C-alpha positions in Angstrom: 17.8 -11.3 -7.7 18.4 -8.0 -6.0 19.7 -8.2 -2.4 17.2 -7.9 0.4 16.6 -4.4 1.6 14.8 -3.0 4.6 11.9 -0.6 4.1 12.3 2.7 6.0 9.7 5.0 4.3 6.4 5.5 6.0 3.1 6.6 4.5 -0.2 7.8 5.8 -3.1 5.4 6.6 -4.9 7.2 3.8 -2.4 6.1 1.2 -2.4 2.6 2.5 -6.2 2.6 2.4 -6.2 3.6 -1.3 -3.9 0.9 -2.4 -4.5 -1.9 0.1 -6.1 -4.3 -2.4 -4.8 -7.0 -4.8 -6.3 -9.3 -7.3 -9.0 -10.6 -5.0 -12.4 -10.3 -3.3 -15.8 -8.4 -3.5 -18.8 -10.2 -2.5 -22.5 -10.9 -2.6 -24.4 -13.7 -0.8 -25.1 -15.7 -3.9 -28.4 -17.6 -3.9 -26.9 -20.8 -5.3 -26.3 -23.5 -2.7 -23.9 -26.3 -3.3 -24.6 -29.9 -2.6 -23.3 -31.2 0.7 -19.9 -32.8 0.3 -20.0 -36.5 0.8 -17.4 -37.4 3.4 -16.8 -40.9 1.9 -16.0 -39.5 -1.6 -12.5 -40.4 -2.7 -9.9 -37.6 -2.4 -8.8 -36.1 -5.7 -5.2 -36.4 -6.8 -3.0 -33.4 -7.4 0.0 -34.2 -9.5 2.5 -32.1 -7.6 1.3 -33.1 -4.2 -0.2 -36.6 -4.4 -3.6 -37.4 -2.9 -5.2 -34.6 -1.0 -6.1 -34.9 2.7 -9.5 -33.6 4.1 -10.5 -32.2 7.5 -13.7 -30.8 8.8 -12.8 -27.3 9.9 -15.5 -24.8 10.9 -18.1 -24.6 8.1 -15.9 -26.4 5.6 -14.5 -29.8 4.6 -11.1 -28.5 3.7 -9.0 -30.2 1.0 -5.3 -29.7 1.5 -1.9 -31.0 0.5 0.6 -32.0 3.2 4.3 -32.5 2.7 7.2 -33.0 5.1 7.6 -34.6 8.5 4.5 -34.7 10.6 6.4 -33.4 13.6 8.1 -30.6 11.8 7.5 -26.9 12.3 4.4 -25.9 10.4 4.2 -23.7 7.4 0.7 -22.9 5.9 0.7 -21.5 2.4 -2.4 -19.6 1.1 -3.2 -19.2 -2.5 -5.1 -16.4 -4.3 -7.6 -15.7 -7.1 -7.8 -17.1 -9.7 -5.1 -19.5 -8.7 -4.8 -22.6 -6.6 -2.5 -24.7 -4.5 -0.2 -25.3 -7.5 1.2 -21.9 -7.0 3.3 -23.7 -4.3 4.1 -26.8 -6.3 7.9 -26.0 -6.2 7.9 -24.1 -2.9 6.3 -26.8 -0.8 8.7 -29.7 -1.6 11.7 -27.4 -1.0 10.4 -26.4 2.4 9.5 -30.0 3.2 13.1 -31.0 2.3 14.3 -28.6 5.0 12.2 -30.3 7.7 9.0 -28.2 7.6 5.5 -29.7 7.7 3.9 -27.8 4.8 0.2 -27.5 4.5 -1.4 -26.0 1.4 -5.2 -25.8 1.8 -7.8 -24.9 -0.9 -9.7 -21.9 0.2 -13.5 -21.9 0.3 -14.9 -22.0 -3.2 -11.8 -23.7 -4.7 -10.7 -27.2 -5.7 -12.1 -30.0 -3.5 -12.9 -27.8 -0.5 -16.7 -27.9 0.2 -19.1 -26.3 2.6 -20.5 -28.9 5.0 -24.0 -27.5 4.7 -26.0 -26.2 1.8 -27.5 -23.6 4.0 -24.2 -21.9 4.9 -24.0 -18.5 3.3 -21.4 -18.4 0.5 -19.7 -15.6 2.2 -16.2 -14.5 1.1 -15.7 -11.4 3.2 -12.1 -11.1 4.5 -12.8 -11.9 8.1 -14.5 -15.2 7.0 -11.5 -16.3 5.0 -9.2 -15.5 7.9 -11.4 -17.4 10.3 -11.2 -20.4 8.0 -7.4 -20.5 8.6 -7.9 -20.4 12.4 -10.5 -23.2 12.1 -8.2 -25.2 9.9 -5.4 -24.9 12.5 -7.7 -25.8 15.3 -8.9 -28.9 13.5 -5.3 -30.1 13.0 -4.3 -29.1 16.6 -1.8 -26.6 15.3 -1.0 -23.9 17.9 1.3 -21.8 15.7 2.6 -21.7 12.1 4.5 -19.6 9.7 2.0 -18.2 7.2 2.8 -17.3 3.6 0.5 -16.0 0.9 -0.1 -13.9 -2.2 -3.2 -12.2 -3.5 -6.2 -13.3 -1.5 -3.8 -15.5 0.5 -1.6 -12.6 1.5 -4.6 -10.6 2.7 -5.8 -13.6 4.7 -2.4 -14.2 6.2 -2.1 -10.5 7.1 -5.5 -10.6 8.8 -4.6 -13.7 10.8 -1.3 -12.1 11.8 -3.0 -8.9 12.9 -6.0 -10.5 14.8 -4.4 -13.7 16.1 -0.7 -12.9 16.4 -0.2 -15.7 19.0 -1.0 -18.2 16.2 1.6 -16.9 13.8 5.3 -17.5 14.2 6.3 -15.5 11.2 4.7 -14.0 8.0 5.6 -13.8 4.4 3.3 -11.6 2.4 3.5 -10.8 -1.3 2.6 -7.1 -1.9 2.7 -6.4 1.9 -0.1 -5.0 3.9 -3.5 -5.7 2.2 -6.0 -5.1 5.0 -8.7 -2.7 4.1 -12.4 -2.1 4.8 -15.7 -1.3 3.1 -15.5 2.3 4.3 -12.0 2.7 2.9 -13.2 1.3 -0.4 -15.7 4.2 -0.8 -12.9 6.6 -1.7 -12.5 6.9 -5.4 -9.1 6.4 -7.0 -7.6 8.2 -10.0 -9.0 6.9 -13.3 -5.8 5.0 -14.2 -6.0 3.1 -10.9 -9.7 2.5 -11.3 -9.0 0.9 -14.7 -6.9 -1.8 -13.0 -10.0 -2.9 -11.0 -12.2 -3.4 -14.1 -13.1 -6.9 -13.0 -14.3 -5.7 -9.6 -16.9 -3.5 -11.3 -17.7 -6.3 -13.8 -18.5 -8.7 -10.9 -20.8 -6.0 -9.4 -23.3 -6.6 -12.2 -25.5 -9.6 -13.1 -23.9 -9.6 -16.5 -20.5 -10.0 -14.8 -21.6 -12.8 -12.6 -23.1 -14.6 -15.6 -20.0 -13.9 -17.7 -17.7 -15.4 -15.1 -20.0 -18.4 -14.7 -19.7 -19.0 -18.4 -16.1 -18.2 -19.0 -14.2 -19.1 -15.8 -11.1 -20.5 -17.5 -10.8 -17.8 -20.1 -11.3 -15.2 -17.5 -8.6 -16.7 -15.3 -6.2 -16.9 -18.2 -6.7 -13.2 -18.9 -6.0 -12.3 -15.3 -2.9 -14.5 -15.3 -1.6 -12.8 -18.4 -2.2 -9.3 -17.2 -1.0 -9.9 -13.7 2.2 -11.6 -14.8 2.9 -10.1 -18.2 6.4 -11.7 -18.4 5.6 -15.1 -17.1 5.5 -17.6 -20.0 3.3 -20.3 -18.5 2.2 -23.1 -20.7 -1.3 -24.5 -21.3 -0.7 -27.5 -19.0 0.3 -25.4 -16.1 -2.7 -23.1 -16.5 -5.3 -25.9 -17.0 -4.0 -27.8 -13.9 -4.8 -24.8 -11.7 -7.9 -23.7 -13.6 -9.6 -26.9 -12.7 -9.9 -25.5 -9.1 -12.3 -22.9 -10.4 -14.8 -25.6 -11.3 -15.8 -25.8 -7.7 -19.6 -25.4 -7.5 -19.2 -22.4 -5.1 -16.4 -20.6 -7.1 -18.7 -18.0 -8.7 -20.6 -17.3 -5.6 -17.4 -16.8 -3.5 -15.6 -14.7 -6.1 -18.6 -12.4 -6.7 -19.4 -12.0 -3.0 -15.8 -11.2 -2.2 -15.6 -8.3 -4.6 -19.1 -7.0 -4.0 -18.6 -7.0 -0.3 -15.5 -4.8 -0.8 -17.6 -2.2 -2.6 -20.3 -2.4 0.1 -22.7 -4.0 -2.4 -23.1 -7.2 -0.4 -23.7 -8.0 3.2 -21.4 -10.1 5.3 -22.4 -12.2 8.3 -23.0 -10.4 11.6 -20.8 -12.9 13.5 -17.8 -11.4 11.7 -18.8 -7.8 12.5 -16.4 -7.5 15.5 -13.5 -8.7 13.4 -14.3 -6.4 10.5 -14.5 -3.5 13.0 -11.0 -4.2 14.2 -9.7 -4.5 10.6 -11.3 -1.1 9.7 -8.8 0.5 12.1 -5.9 -0.9 10.1 -4.2 -2.8 12.9 -0.5 -3.1 12.9 1.2 -6.5 12.5 3.9 -7.3 15.1 5.0 -10.8 14.1 8.3 -11.2 12.3 7.5 -10.4 8.6 9.1 -10.4 5.2 7.2 -8.7 2.4 7.9 -9.5 -1.2 7.2 -7.8 -4.5 7.9 -8.8 -8.1 9.4 -6.3 -10.4 6.8 -7.0 -13.1 3.6 -7.3 -11.0 0.8 -6.2 -13.3 -1.9 -6.5 -10.7 -3.0 -3.6 -8.5 -0.7 -3.4 -5.5 0.5 -0.9 -3.0 4.0 0.7 -3.1 6.2 -0.7 -0.4 6.7 2.7 1.3 2.9 2.9 1.8 2.7 0.0 4.2 6.1 -0.3 5.9 4.9 1.3 9.1 2.2 -1.2 9.5 4.7 -3.9 10.4 6.0 -3.1 13.9 8.0 -6.2 14.6 11.2 -7.5 12.9 10.7 -6.7 9.2 12.3 -6.9 5.8 11.2 -6.0 2.3 12.5 -7.7 -0.8 12.0 -6.8 -4.4 12.4 -9.9 -6.6 13.7 -9.0 -10.0 13.8 -10.8 -13.3 10.3 -10.1 -14.7 8.5 -11.6 -11.7 4.8 -11.0 -11.7 1.8 -11.4 -9.3 2.0 -15.2 -8.8 5.4 -14.8 -7.1 5.6 -18.2 -5.4 5.2 -20.0 -8.7 7.3 -17.6 -10.7 10.2 -17.2 -8.2 9.9 -20.3 -5.9 13.5 -20.1 -4.6 13.0 -16.5 -3.5 9.7 -17.4 -1.7 11.3 -20.4 0.0 14.2 -18.3 1.2 11.8 -15.7 2.5 9.8 -18.3 4.5 13.0 -19.8 6.1 14.5 -16.3 6.8 11.2 -15.0 8.3 11.1 -18.1 10.5 14.5 -17.1 11.9 14.1 -13.3 12.2 
């Protein structure tokens, strides 16, 4: 692994805007409503984590794994699309062994997390996903935590750090600063860059929504392969995570997330003030370490494009050895070290 190095190059907000996206959201308020989750239903078992816990937080019944001492400093790890909490199956136990209370929640539309009401919009705009994290922390009476994430999870962790810095002790973000806006997304990219976002345009169509509904696992496998071209994951590893995509709200959440980004779907007005703040590309002042894999095949911004967005103690690390988009699962030791180091910046 290459030694840590500090970013010093700065880029314009325009450059950050063009690249501030990863394998994640675009959204449309899907018409389907899921059944209300039964609170007395038995918790599912996750092999790497044991029985999941549940907590009502905001509009969700959040399913989450918990490892480590109950009184330890809190680390919350956020997964991306189309992945699940198993991205942290090696990271979480290592952090727990160092005394951290590690929480790994399923995002809305994934795994055993359910909406509490069938009437709640299946909204996946960035501000909604970030608000879920704050509601989760409030429900568990957590005042402050170290946040770590990749893909959708990195964007969410970035947003929480920017809008609620008092709740974040430190941040670890794969691919750096991923905050964007609908207005920024209107700017066309060069053809080669647009090609990388093929699934975003696919999801913008009824055909794409139907195709994802019919082929969730095959779709996810393709994304895994293209986003991490040198990661030789086996079938059991993939299928264990792909089960999280069988959530009844998965298609609605995924499609809405990406359509929202293109301005093809409306969000909820209650999040308008937050999205207005995010559209200004707020800086992040909490201690931060950003990570990038040397073989990340997913769309991601260059490190020099976002360095100036982090105004507090900051370090950038390029993780070598053929590491792709799912960095926590592909290079767990490097991710663990980043969390511990960020906590002590």
